[in-house]
C-alpha positions, 0 to 999 in steps of 0.5 A, a space after each residue: 500500500 501507499 498512502 499519506 501515512 507512508 510508502 508501505 503498510 509496514 510504515 503506516 502501522 508504524 505511524 498509525 501506532 505512534 500517532 503520527 501526523 500524516 496529513 499536509 495543508 496545502 493552498 487547493 484550487 477553489 478553495 480560500 486558505 489552507 485545507 489538510 488533505 492525505 497526499 501521498 509524498 515523494 516520487 511515484 514510479 514512471 508508468 513507462 506504457 506508450 500510449 497516453 491514456 495510461 499515463 496518470 497519477 492514479 496509474 502510478 499509485 497503483 504501480 507503486 502498491 503493485 511493485 511492493 509485491 512484485 516477487 508473489 505476483 511473478 511467482 503467482 504467474 508463474 505458477 498459474 499462468 496468466 489467464 488464471 489471474 484476474 484483476 478486481 480494483 476499487 476506484 472513484 476518480 480514477 485519472 480524472 486529475 490529470 484531465 482537469 489540467 487539460 480541461 482548464 486549457 481548454 477553457 483558457 485556450 479554447 483547445 484541449 492539449 496534444 497529451 489529453 486522452 479522455 481514456 485516462 479518467 474511465 473509470 475501468 482504467 486502473 484494472 486495464 492498465 495493471 493487466 496490461 502490465 502484467 500481461 494478464 488475461 485473466 478478468 480485470 474489471 473496476 467496482 466503483 461504489 463510492 467509500 466501499 470500492 475498495 473493500 469490496 474489490 476483495 470481496 469480488 476476488 473472494 467470489 472469483 476464487 470461490 468459483 473457480 474463475 480464477 486462481 489468484 487476484 490482484 484485488 484492492 483499491 486506488 484513488 488519487 486526489 482532484 478538484 472534482 471530489 473536493 469541490 464536491 464534498 465541499 458543496 455537501 458541506 462535508 470538509 473539515 478545515 481541520 484535521 478530521 475529528 472522528 467520533 469527538 462531539 467537535 466533529 467537522 468533517 472529511 479530509 480528502 485523501 489519496 493512495 492505494 491499497 492491494 492484495 494478491 488473494 489465492 486459495 494458497 494457505 496464508 499467515 493472514 487470511 480474508 476469514 468473512 464479509 458482510 455486504 448490504 445496501 440499505 438504499 436509506 439516502 443517496 448521500 446520507 447514511 441510515 441515522 439507525 445504524 441498522 444497514 452497518 449493523 447487518 454487514 458487521 453481523 454478516 461478517 461475523 456469520 460469514 467467519 463462524 466467529 464470536 463478537 467477542 473474539 474480535 480483537 480489533 475494529 478499524 472504524 470507517 470513522 470520516 468524522 462526519 456528524 451522521 456517520 459517527 454517530 450511526 456507527 457508534 450505534 452499530 459497533 455498540 449494539 454488535 460488540 459492546 462498548 470494550 473492542 478497542 477501535 479507532 479511525 485511521 482516516 487522520 492519518 491517511 485522509 479519507 481515500 474514497 475508493 481506495 480507502 476500504 482496501 488502504 485500511 484493510 492493509 493496515 489490518 493485515 499489516 498489524 496480524 502480521 505482528 507477534 503470534 497468536 496469543 501475543 499483545 501488540 500496539 495498536 492504531 491509535 485514534 487520533 482526536 481531540 479527546 472531547 466526547 459526544 454525549 449523545 453518542 453510543 458507547 465504543 473504546 477508542 485507542 489511546 496512545 500505548 494501548 496493547 491488545 491481542 489481535 487474532 481477529 480484525 474487523 474493517 468496515 466501509 460505509 458509501 454513498 447509498 448505503 452500500 455498505 460492507 465489512 471484512 474480517 481478517 485474522 490469523 491462520 493457525 500456523 501448524 496449517 501452513 
């Protein structure tokens, strides 16, 4: 993975457990004053394809994550063949940010630049790019369900494996910062001008972020497995969540049932935690009803920003990295919940991770909630090492 919190899942988890400040304050077009965003820092790999439509920051982010597991992907290709490996990616912006610059040129000069290619912003571009880059011939497609996209890509990959369509699937999410999303969420009055403050009484909205989180899924034994998936679409409202939290509760319970686990076995919950008034309120209700007020929880969006279509995959990658720490039954450091500590007396009680908190984490749950009530919960867990 790559995000504002770090250029790998290991670095991001280290920063999350330390509660490190990772957002940057930027002067963005169409906004007055500085705005905190989760921008990926540092140089990204170059996309070497000749066709212009592959050249986008979005594909660079995807390539940066893909390169981190290049040896595992090469082994899978050698073992299963190019026709048996699929690609499922979640995104909401694709390469629109790059074409925004070209459209500004058109507005100013009445002509599009020579490098403009509309295909750069097509939603299917990230999956098609990865498939072409690796010369894969299995199914390759994109899921775009707003903020649940990256997590839903993992669920879709599991279905391809279980159906016998693929022997391995590259799956996850990627999204890049764009004026479109910043202006859009600003129009919804959902963007905070300060670092987002999830579950605080003074929460005031999200910080937009970018990044990529990719997995290589297969039926092969591994130390960490995707054990449970719960999906739902409550269709309560086009943009607002069901305030009762019923839709969120259903997918959490469905994930537990799918994994064959009891709520008490979950050692950590990565909250969707957008810091919007409605989302945090309904999520706290759902978590409290399913897990009570004792399971350690945190939102990692104050570190990464809300990476939209990539968020579910990035947060699953942090959970995966957390499960790589220590052994079964051992305590490990937990991702800190960054906020101002001002509790909302009207919010259902949940346990937010504080600096230095440790816990036994053999099973984790990560939730993602999207426009239209398109919700998902994933459960990842350690596999008995004797079974490997």
